[in-house]
KEGU-718388 format. One record per atom (N, C-alpha, C, O, CB): x, y, z; residue number from 0; atom name. Coordinates in Angstrom, 2 decimals. Glycine has a CB too. Layout:
# residues N
       X       Y       Z pos site
       X       Y       Z NUM   CA
...
# end
This chain:
# residues 105
       X       Y       Z pos site
    2.80   11.94    2.90   0    N
    3.14   11.26    1.65   0   CA
    3.31   12.31    0.55   0    C
    2.50   13.23    0.42   0    O
    2.05   10.21    1.26   0   CB
    4.34   12.16   -0.21   1    N
    4.59   13.04   -1.35   1   CA
    3.63   12.70   -2.49   1    C
    3.15   11.57   -2.59   1    O
    6.06   12.92   -1.82   1   CB
    3.35   13.67   -3.33   2    N
    2.46   13.44   -4.47   2   CA
    3.02   12.33   -5.37   2    C
    2.27   11.49   -5.86   2    O
    2.27   14.74   -5.29   2   CB
    4.33   12.33   -5.57   3    N
    4.94   11.30   -6.43   3   CA
    4.73    9.90   -5.85   3    C
    4.52    8.94   -6.59   3    O
    6.44   11.57   -6.61   3   CB
    4.78    9.79   -4.52   4    N
    4.53    8.49   -3.87   4   CA
    3.08    8.06   -4.07   4    C
    2.80    6.90   -4.38   4    O
    4.85    8.56   -2.37   4   CB
    2.16    9.00   -3.89   5    N
    0.74    8.70   -4.08   5   CA
    0.46    8.30   -5.52   5    C
   -0.31    7.38   -5.78   5    O
   -0.12    9.91   -3.68   5   CB
    1.10    9.00   -6.45   6    N
    0.92    8.70   -7.87   6   CA
    1.44    7.30   -8.19   6    C
    0.81    6.56   -8.94   6    O
    1.63    9.75   -8.75   6   CB
    2.58    6.93   -7.62   7    N
    3.15    5.61   -7.84   7   CA
    2.26    4.51   -7.24   7    C
    2.09    3.45   -7.84   7    O
    4.55    5.53   -7.24   7   CB
    1.70    4.77   -6.05   8    N
    0.78    3.80   -5.43   8   CA
   -0.46    3.59   -6.30   8    C
   -0.90    2.46   -6.50   8    O
    0.37    4.27   -4.02   8   CB
   -1.00    4.68   -6.81   9    N
   -2.17    4.57   -7.69   9   CA
   -1.83    3.77   -8.94   9    C
   -2.61    2.91   -9.36   9    O
   -2.69    5.98   -8.08   9   CB
   -0.67    4.05   -9.52  10    N
   -0.23    3.34  -10.72  10   CA
   -0.09    1.84  -10.45  10    C
   -0.57    1.02  -11.23  10    O
    1.11    3.91  -11.23  10   CB
    0.57    1.49   -9.36  11    N
    0.75    0.08   -9.02  11   CA
   -0.58   -0.63   -8.81  11    C
   -0.76   -1.76   -9.26  11    O
    1.61   -0.06   -7.77  11   CB
   -1.50    0.03   -8.14  12    N
   -2.82   -0.57   -7.91  12   CA
   -3.55   -0.81   -9.22  12    C
   -4.12   -1.88   -9.44  12    O
   -3.66    0.34   -7.00  12   CB
   -3.53    0.18  -10.08  13    N
   -4.21    0.06  -11.37  13   CA
   -3.59   -1.06  -12.19  13    C
   -4.31   -1.89  -12.75  13    O
   -4.15    1.38  -12.15  13   CB
   -2.27   -1.10  -12.27  14    N
   -1.61   -2.12  -13.08  14   CA
   -1.72   -3.52  -12.46  14    C
   -1.66   -4.52  -13.17  14    O
   -0.14   -1.76  -13.26  14   CB
   -1.89   -3.58  -11.15  15    N
   -2.10   -4.86  -10.49  15   CA
   -3.42   -5.50  -10.94  15    C
   -3.51   -6.71  -11.12  15    O
   -2.09   -4.68   -8.96  15   CB
   -4.43   -4.67  -11.10  16    N
   -5.76   -5.17  -11.47  16   CA
   -6.05   -5.11  -12.95  16    C
   -7.10   -5.60  -13.39  16    O
   -6.81   -4.39  -10.74  16   CB
   -5.17   -4.54  -13.75  17    N
   -5.42   -4.46  -15.18  17   CA
   -4.57   -3.40  -15.83  17    C
   -3.35   -3.50  -15.87  17    O
   -6.88   -4.17  -15.45  17   CB
   -5.22   -2.38  -16.35  18    N
   -4.51   -1.32  -17.04  18   CA
   -5.37   -0.06  -16.98  18    C
   -6.51   -0.09  -16.52  18    O
   -4.19   -1.71  -18.51  18   CB
   -4.79    1.03  -17.44  19    N
   -5.52    2.29  -17.45  19   CA
   -6.69    2.22  -18.43  19    C
   -6.65    1.52  -19.44  19    O
   -4.57    3.45  -17.83  19   CB
   -7.73    2.98  -18.10  20    N
   -8.84    3.14  -19.03  20   CA
   -8.42    4.09  -20.13  20    C
   -7.39    4.76  -20.03  20    O
  -10.11    3.66  -18.30  20   CB
   -9.22    4.15  -21.16  21    N
   -9.00    5.13  -22.23  21   CA
   -9.13    6.54  -21.63  21    C
   -9.88    6.75  -20.68  21    O
  -10.03    4.92  -23.41  21   CB
   -8.39    7.51  -22.19  22    N
   -8.38    8.86  -21.61  22   CA
   -9.76    9.48  -21.39  22    C
   -9.99   10.08  -20.34  22    O
   -7.59    9.76  -22.49  22   CB
  -10.66    9.36  -22.32  23    N
  -11.97    9.99  -22.12  23   CA
  -12.79    9.25  -21.06  23    C
  -13.62    9.86  -20.38  23    O
  -12.75   10.03  -23.44  23   CB
  -12.56    7.95  -20.91  24    N
  -13.21    7.21  -19.83  24   CA
  -12.67    7.65  -18.48  24    C
  -13.40    7.72  -17.49  24    O
  -13.02    5.69  -20.01  24   CB
  -11.37    7.95  -18.43  25    N
  -10.78    8.46  -17.20  25   CA
  -11.39    9.82  -16.84  25    C
  -11.70   10.08  -15.68  25    O
   -9.25    8.59  -17.34  25   CB
  -11.55   10.66  -17.84  26    N
  -12.15   11.97  -17.60  26   CA
  -13.60   11.82  -17.13  26    C
  -14.04   12.55  -16.24  26    O
  -12.09   12.83  -18.86  26   CB
  -14.33   10.89  -17.74  27    N
  -15.71   10.65  -17.31  27   CA
  -15.74   10.19  -15.86  27    C
  -16.62   10.59  -15.10  27    O
  -16.39    9.61  -18.23  27   CB
  -14.79    9.35  -15.49  28    N
  -14.71    8.87  -14.11  28   CA
  -14.42   10.01  -13.15  28    C
  -15.03   10.10  -12.08  28    O
  -13.63    7.79  -13.97  28   CB
  -13.51   10.90  -13.53  29    N
  -13.20   12.04  -12.69  29   CA
  -14.44   12.92  -12.51  29    C
  -14.73   13.39  -11.41  29    O
  -12.05   12.86  -13.29  29   CB
  -15.16   13.14  -13.59  30    N
  -16.38   13.94  -13.54  30   CA
  -17.41   13.29  -12.60  30    C
  -18.07   13.97  -11.82  30    O
  -16.98   14.10  -14.95  30   CB
  -17.52   11.98  -12.69  31    N
  -18.43   11.23  -11.81  31   CA
  -18.02   11.41  -10.34  31    C
  -18.87   11.65   -9.49  31    O
  -18.43    9.74  -12.19  31   CB
  -16.73   11.27  -10.07  32    N
  -16.26   11.40   -8.70  32   CA
  -16.46   12.82   -8.16  32    C
  -16.82   13.00   -7.00  32    O
  -14.78   11.02   -8.62  32   CB
  -16.24   13.82   -8.99  33    N
  -16.48   15.21   -8.58  33   CA
  -17.97   15.41   -8.29  33    C
  -18.33   16.13   -7.36  33    O
  -15.99   16.20   -9.68  33   CB
  -18.83   14.79   -9.09  34    N
  -20.27   14.86   -8.85  34   CA
  -20.65   14.25   -7.51  34    C
  -21.51   14.78   -6.80  34    O
  -21.02   14.17   -9.96  34   CB
  -20.01   13.13   -7.16  35    N
  -20.28   12.50   -5.87  35   CA
  -19.80   13.39   -4.72  35    C
  -20.45   13.47   -3.68  35    O
  -19.61   11.12   -5.80  35   CB
  -18.67   14.04   -4.91  36    N
  -18.18   14.99   -3.92  36   CA
  -19.15   16.16   -3.77  36    C
  -19.47   16.57   -2.66  36    O
  -16.78   15.50   -4.31  36   CB
  -19.62   16.67   -4.90  37    N
  -20.58   17.78   -4.87  37   CA
  -21.86   17.39   -4.13  37    C
  -22.39   18.17   -3.35  37    O
  -20.91   18.24   -6.30  37   CB
  -22.34   16.19   -4.38  38    N
  -23.55   15.72   -3.72  38   CA
  -23.33   15.62   -2.21  38    C
  -24.17   16.07   -1.42  38    O
  -23.98   14.36   -4.28  38   CB
  -22.19   15.03   -1.80  39    N
  -21.90   14.90   -0.37  39   CA
  -21.82   16.27    0.31  39    C
  -22.34   16.45    1.41  39    O
  -20.59   14.14   -0.15  39   CB
  -21.18   17.23   -0.36  40    N
  -21.06   18.57    0.22  40   CA
  -22.40   19.28    0.24  40    C
  -22.71   20.01    1.18  40    O
  -20.04   19.40   -0.56  40   CB
  -23.21   19.07   -0.79  41    N
  -24.51   19.72   -0.85  41   CA
  -25.44   19.17    0.23  41    C
  -26.25   19.91    0.79  41    O
  -25.14   19.54   -2.23  41   CB
  -25.32   17.89    0.53  42    N
  -26.13   17.31    1.61  42   CA
  -25.67   17.85    2.96  42    C
  -26.49   18.18    3.82  42    O
  -26.04   15.77    1.59  42   CB
  -24.34   17.94    3.15  43    N
  -23.82   18.39    4.44  43   CA
  -23.94   19.90    4.62  43    C
  -24.29   20.36    5.71  43    O
  -22.37   17.99    4.58  43   CB
  -23.67   20.68    3.57  44    N
  -23.58   22.13    3.73  44   CA
  -24.63   22.91    2.94  44    C
  -24.78   24.11    3.15  44    O
  -22.22   22.59    3.32  44   CB
  -25.33   22.26    2.06  45    N
  -26.28   22.96    1.20  45   CA
  -27.71   22.58    1.51  45    C
  -28.05   22.17    2.62  45    O
  -25.98   22.67   -0.24  45   CB
  -28.55   22.74    0.51  46    N
  -29.97   22.51    0.69  46   CA
  -30.44   21.12    0.28  46    C
  -31.64   20.85    0.33  46    O
  -30.72   23.51   -0.07  46   CB
  -29.53   20.25   -0.13  47    N
  -29.91   18.91   -0.60  47   CA
  -30.28   18.03    0.59  47    C
  -29.58   17.99    1.60  47    O
  -28.75   18.27   -1.40  47   CB
  -31.39   17.33    0.44  48    N
  -31.84   16.38    1.46  48   CA
  -31.30   15.00    1.11  48    C
  -31.27   14.62   -0.06  48    O
  -33.39   16.36    1.57  48   CB
  -30.88   14.27    2.12  49    N
  -30.38   12.91    1.92  49   CA
  -31.54   12.00    1.53  49    C
  -32.65   12.12    2.05  49    O
  -29.68   12.38    3.20  49   CB
  -31.26   11.09    0.61  50    N
  -32.30   10.15    0.16  50   CA
  -32.05    8.74    0.70  50    C
  -32.58    7.77    0.17  50    O
  -32.35   10.11   -1.37  50   CB
  -31.26    8.62    1.74  51    N
  -31.02    7.31    2.33  51   CA
  -29.56    6.98    2.43  51    C
  -28.70    7.86    2.40  51    O
  -31.71    6.27    1.53  51   CB
  -29.27    5.68    2.55  52    N
  -27.90    5.21    2.78  52   CA
  -26.92    5.61    1.69  52    C
  -25.77    5.92    2.01  52    O
  -27.90    3.73    2.90  52   CB
  -27.31    5.61    0.44  53    N
  -26.39    5.97   -0.64  53   CA
  -25.94    7.42   -0.54  53    C
  -24.91    7.80   -1.10  53    O
  -27.05    5.73   -2.00  53   CB
  -26.71    8.22    0.16  54    N
  -26.32    9.62    0.35  54   CA
  -25.47    9.81    1.61  54    C
  -25.19   10.94    2.01  54    O
  -27.57   10.51    0.43  54   CB
  -25.07    8.72    2.21  55    N
  -24.25    8.79    3.42  55   CA
  -22.77    8.82    3.08  55    C
  -21.94    8.33    3.85  55    O
  -24.56    7.61    4.33  55   CB
  -22.45    9.38    1.94  56    N
  -21.04    9.48    1.53  56   CA
  -20.33   10.50    2.39  56    C
  -20.90   11.52    2.78  56    O
  -20.93    9.85    0.04  56   CB
  -19.08   10.21    2.66  57    N
  -18.27   11.14    3.45  57   CA
  -17.45   12.00    2.51  57    C
  -16.88   11.50    1.54  57    O
  -17.36   10.39    4.45  57   CB
  -17.39   13.28    2.81  58    N
  -16.65   14.22    1.98  58   CA
  -15.20   13.78    1.83  58    C
  -14.65   13.83    0.73  58    O
  -16.72   15.63    2.58  58   CB
  -14.58   13.35    2.93  59    N
  -13.17   12.95    2.85  59   CA
  -12.96   11.76    1.92  59    C
  -11.95   11.70    1.21  59    O
  -12.65   12.61    4.24  59   CB
  -13.89   10.82    1.91  60    N
  -13.77    9.68    1.00  60   CA
  -13.96   10.09   -0.45  60    C
  -13.29    9.57   -1.34  60    O
  -14.78    8.60    1.37  60   CB
  -14.87   11.01   -0.69  61    N
  -15.10   11.48   -2.06  61   CA
  -13.90   12.29   -2.55  61    C
  -13.53   12.21   -3.72  61    O
  -16.39   12.33   -2.13  61   CB
  -13.29   13.07   -1.66  62    N
  -12.07   13.79   -2.02  62   CA
  -10.95   12.82   -2.37  62    C
  -10.19   13.04   -3.31  62    O
  -11.63   14.72   -0.87  62   CB
  -10.85   11.73   -1.60  63    N
   -9.83   10.71   -1.89  63   CA
  -10.07   10.08   -3.25  63    C
   -9.12    9.80   -3.98  63    O
   -9.82    9.63   -0.79  63   CB
  -11.33    9.84   -3.60  64    N
  -11.66    9.28   -4.92  64   CA
  -11.26   10.24   -6.04  64    C
  -10.73    9.83   -7.07  64    O
  -13.16    8.95   -5.01  64   CB
  -11.53   11.53   -5.83  65    N
  -11.15   12.54   -6.83  65   CA
   -9.62   12.57   -6.97  65    C
   -9.09   12.63   -8.08  65    O
  -11.68   13.95   -6.42  65   CB
   -8.93   12.53   -5.84  66    N
   -7.47   12.55   -5.87  66   CA
   -6.92   11.32   -6.57  66    C
   -6.04   11.43   -7.42  66    O
   -6.91   12.65   -4.45  66   CB
   -7.42   10.14   -6.23  67    N
   -6.95    8.91   -6.85  67   CA
   -7.13    8.96   -8.36  67    C
   -6.22    8.61   -9.11  67    O
   -7.68    7.69   -6.27  67   CB
   -8.29    9.39   -8.80  68    N
   -8.57    9.45  -10.23  68   CA
   -7.67   10.48  -10.91  68    C
   -7.21   10.25  -12.03  68    O
  -10.05    9.78  -10.48  68   CB
   -7.43   11.60  -10.25  69    N
   -6.52   12.62  -10.79  69   CA
   -5.10   12.06  -10.91  69    C
   -4.43   12.28  -11.92  69    O
   -6.53   13.87   -9.90  69   CB
   -4.65   11.36   -9.88  70    N
   -3.33   10.74   -9.91  70   CA
   -3.23    9.72  -11.04  70    C
   -2.21    9.63  -11.72  70    O
   -3.02   10.06   -8.56  70   CB
   -4.29    8.95  -11.24  71    N
   -4.30    7.95  -12.30  71   CA
   -4.22    8.60  -13.68  71    C
   -3.48    8.12  -14.55  71    O
   -5.56    7.09  -12.20  71   CB
   -4.96    9.67  -13.88  72    N
   -4.92   10.37  -15.16  72   CA
   -3.52   10.91  -15.41  72    C
   -2.98   10.77  -16.51  72    O
   -5.96   11.52  -15.20  72   CB
   -2.93   11.54  -14.40  73    N
   -1.58   12.09  -14.55  73   CA
   -0.58   10.98  -14.90  73    C
    0.25   11.15  -15.80  73    O
   -1.13   12.81  -13.26  73   CB
   -0.67    9.88  -14.22  74    N
    0.24    8.77  -14.47  74   CA
    0.06    8.21  -15.88  74    C
    1.04    7.95  -16.58  74    O
    0.03    7.67  -13.44  74   CB
   -1.18    8.03  -16.28  75    N
   -1.46    7.50  -17.62  75   CA
   -0.95    8.45  -18.71  75    C
   -0.59    8.00  -19.80  75    O
   -2.96    7.27  -17.79  75   CB
   -0.92    9.74  -18.41  76    N
   -0.47   10.74  -19.38  76   CA
    1.03   11.01  -19.28  76    C
    1.57   11.83  -20.02  76    O
   -1.24   12.03  -19.19  76   CB
    1.71   10.31  -18.35  77    N
    3.15   10.51  -18.19  77   CA
    3.51   11.83  -17.54  77    C
    4.56   12.40  -17.82  77    O
    3.82   10.40  -19.51  77   CB
    2.64   12.33  -16.69  78    N
    2.83   13.63  -16.04  78   CA
    3.26   13.41  -14.60  78    C
    2.62   12.67  -13.86  78    O
    1.52   14.48  -16.10  78   CB
    4.35   14.06  -14.20  79    N
    4.79   14.05  -12.80  79   CA
    3.99   15.15  -12.10  79    C
    4.38   16.32  -12.11  79    O
    6.36   14.29  -12.67  79   CB
    2.89   14.77  -11.51  80    N
    1.95   15.74  -10.96  80   CA
    2.56   16.57   -9.84  80    C
    2.24   17.75   -9.70  80    O
    0.72   15.03  -10.46  80   CB
    3.44   15.97   -9.05  81    N
    4.08   16.73   -7.97  81   CA
    4.90   17.89   -8.50  81    C
    4.79   19.01   -8.00  81    O
    4.97   15.82   -7.16  81   CB
    5.70   17.64   -9.53  82    N
    6.52   18.70  -10.12  82   CA
    5.67   19.78  -10.77  82    C
    5.91   20.97  -10.59  82    O
    7.49   18.12  -11.15  82   CB
    4.68   19.36  -11.51  83    N
    3.79   20.31  -12.18  83   CA
    3.05   21.17  -11.17  83    C
    2.91   22.38  -11.34  83    O
    2.79   19.56  -13.09  83   CB
    2.58   20.52  -10.10  84    N
    1.85   21.25   -9.07  84   CA
    2.75   22.31   -8.41  84    C
    2.33   23.46   -8.23  84    O
    1.31   20.27   -8.01  84   CB
    3.97   21.93   -8.05  85    N
    4.89   22.89   -7.44  85   CA
    5.15   24.08   -8.34  85    C
    5.14   25.22   -7.88  85    O
    6.20   22.21   -7.09  85   CB
    5.38   23.82   -9.63  86    N
    5.62   24.90  -10.58  86   CA
    4.38   25.79  -10.71  86    C
    4.50   27.02  -10.77  86    O
    6.01   24.33  -11.95  86   CB
    3.22   25.19  -10.75  87    N
    1.97   25.94  -10.91  87   CA
    1.71   26.84   -9.71  87    C
    1.35   28.00   -9.86  87    O
    0.79   24.98  -11.12  87   CB
    1.89   26.28   -8.51  88    N
    1.66   27.08   -7.31  88   CA
    2.66   28.24   -7.25  88    C
    2.28   29.36   -6.91  88    O
    1.78   26.20   -6.05  88   CB
    3.90   27.97   -7.56  89    N
    4.92   29.04   -7.55  89   CA
    4.57   30.13   -8.55  89    C
    4.69   31.32   -8.25  89    O
    6.32   28.45   -7.86  89   CB
    4.15   29.74   -9.75  90    N
    3.81   30.71  -10.79  90   CA
    2.56   31.51  -10.43  90    C
    2.45   32.69  -10.79  90    O
    3.61   30.00  -12.12  90   CB
    1.63   30.88   -9.74  91    N
    0.35   31.52   -9.44  91   CA
    0.27   32.10   -8.03  91    C
   -0.80   32.55   -7.62  91    O
   -0.76   30.54   -9.63  91   CB
    1.37   32.11   -7.29  92    N
    1.36   32.51   -5.89  92   CA
    0.72   33.88   -5.68  92    C
   -0.14   34.03   -4.81  92    O
    2.77   32.53   -5.36  92   CB
    1.12   34.86   -6.46  93    N
    0.58   36.22   -6.27  93   CA
   -0.89   36.30   -6.67  93    C
   -1.67   37.01   -6.04  93    O
    1.39   37.23   -7.08  93   CB
   -1.28   35.56   -7.72  94    N
   -2.68   35.57   -8.12  94   CA
   -3.57   34.96   -7.04  94    C
   -4.70   35.39   -6.84  94    O
   -2.87   34.80   -9.44  94   CB
   -3.04   33.97   -6.34  95    N
   -3.83   33.27   -5.31  95   CA
   -4.22   34.19   -4.16  95    C
   -5.28   34.02   -3.56  95    O
   -3.07   32.09   -4.78  95   CB
   -3.36   35.16   -3.86  96    N
   -3.68   36.07   -2.76  96   CA
   -5.01   36.77   -3.01  96    C
   -5.81   36.92   -2.09  96    O
   -2.56   37.10   -2.57  96   CB
   -5.23   37.19   -4.22  97    N
   -6.48   37.86   -4.54  97   CA
   -7.69   36.94   -4.55  97    C
   -8.82   37.39   -4.41  97    O
   -6.37   38.52   -5.86  97   CB
   -7.45   35.65   -4.71  98    N
   -8.53   34.69   -4.75  98   CA
   -8.88   34.19   -3.35  98    C
  -10.06   34.04   -3.02  98    O
   -8.16   33.51   -5.65  98   CB
   -7.88   33.93   -2.52  99    N
   -8.10   33.26   -1.23  99   CA
   -8.05   34.17   -0.03  99    C
   -8.44   33.75    1.07  99    O
   -7.11   32.20   -1.05  99   CB
   -7.59   35.39   -0.19 100    N
   -7.51   36.29    0.96 100   CA
   -8.29   37.56    0.65 100    C
   -8.41   37.98   -0.50 100    O
   -6.04   36.61    1.31 100   CB
   -8.80   38.15    1.70 101    N
   -9.51   39.40    1.55 101   CA
   -8.51   40.49    1.20 101    C
   -7.39   40.51    1.69 101    O
  -10.29   39.76    2.83 101   CB
   -8.94   41.40    0.36 102    N
   -8.10   42.56    0.06 102   CA
   -7.99   43.42    1.30 102    C
   -8.97   43.63    2.01 102    O
   -8.66   43.38   -1.14 102   CB
   -6.80   43.91    1.54 103    N
   -6.62   44.78    2.69 103   CA
   -7.05   46.19    2.31 103    C
   -6.76   46.67    1.21 103    O
   -5.14   44.77    3.18 103   CB
   -7.75   46.82    3.22 104    N
   -8.23   48.19    2.98 104   CA
   -7.17   49.21    3.26 104    C
   -7.41   50.40    3.11 104    O
   -9.44   48.49    3.82 104   CB
# end
């Protein structure tokens, strides 16, 4: 699925049930979702102990929540996230090598 398709699906779902939240509420929601992702990863890969069923979150589901909320924010702001992402990756391509790959000796 293309980013634009995912963004349109998120928009349709939101508008089907109501409307977008206020921008700062959207940001708070994104922060909340990132926190849930962090908790799931810390339980799976870090030192955090699970406290029961509520800690049985799956990383993939939390990533999907972060993505959905990001798509919703972009749509509410009138941003074509797919186009922006492509431009950003192209502009940052050389910088990414130093971040994601080991320097060659």
